[in-house]
C-alpha positions, 0 to 999 in steps of 0.5 A: 850485741851485749848480754844485757840486750838478750838476757832474761831479766824475769827469772826465778830464784830460790833461797839456800834453805829451800828444800830440794824437793820444793826446788824441783817442783818449781823447776817442773811447774815453770819448765826450767832446768836451773835456779839461781840461788840467793842467801840473805837476798845476795847471789850465792850460787846455782842449782840445776835439775841434774844436781837435784836428781843426783842428790836424791836417793836411788831407786835401789835404796832400802829406806822405807817411803817414811825414811826417804821422804825424811831424808829428801825433806832435810836436803836444802838447796844450799847443800848441793848447789854450785857455789862458784858458778861461772858468771857473766857481765851484762856488758860482755859481748854476747858471742863471748858468752856464747863461746864461753858456753861452748868451751865449758859445756855450760847451758846458762849463765848468771848475769852479775852487775856490781855483784847483784843478780841482774838476769840469767842468759841461757842456750835459748836466749843464744838461739835467739841471738842466732836468729836475729844474727841470720835475719830470721825474725823478719818475714819476706826474706831470702837467703843466698849462699855464696862460695867466696873461696879465694876471693879478692879484697873488695869482695863485699864492696862489690856485693853490696854495690850490685844489691844496692842497684837493685834496691835490695836491703841486706838484712845480715851477712854471715861468713863461715871459714871452710876447712882450707885456709883462705876458703869461706862461705858467705850467707846473705839474708836478703828482704826480698821475696824474689832474688832471681835478678839479684842473683843473675847479676851476682853470677855475672860478676863472678860470684859462685851461688851455691844455693838460694832458699 
């Protein structure tokens, strides 16, 4: 899965000369936290809601309302934007982008292709990735959690074979390492309304089922 499959291709931008007050209005109206910034039609940076708030005079200011409005009106997005934000390529594996966000504490990335802004991908899009990976976009599915600690090679072959005999499609398989080396949890999302017989088959083969939902 690549970033281009999940990025938002319909995004709102502002110019470097846009007043911060106008940009804040755009964010509030569209319920967004960040805006990519353009300069002469080219990507130039990124501005966030927190940057605008930090740039605004504090409540403790001694300026009059008139003076305050005048100061705010003179601040443009180009004055406060992040000029070199971390960007990603549309061909980057989406899990790499997710890790990059986690590692740097970043909630969204501008997506650039040949230096052109082609999209935005954010934590909301990453949530969509996880929902797809977990098979939660479909209906009539059940989840089986298996403690696969210390299991031998060939586990997946045996697991899939058992489900094939019941003609139960596997929507997703995710393995999650546990703290101890060699121990891990296997989460299956199956396209079925009833896992009773499948679970019984797996238990007979020695699989330790810890949860069915």
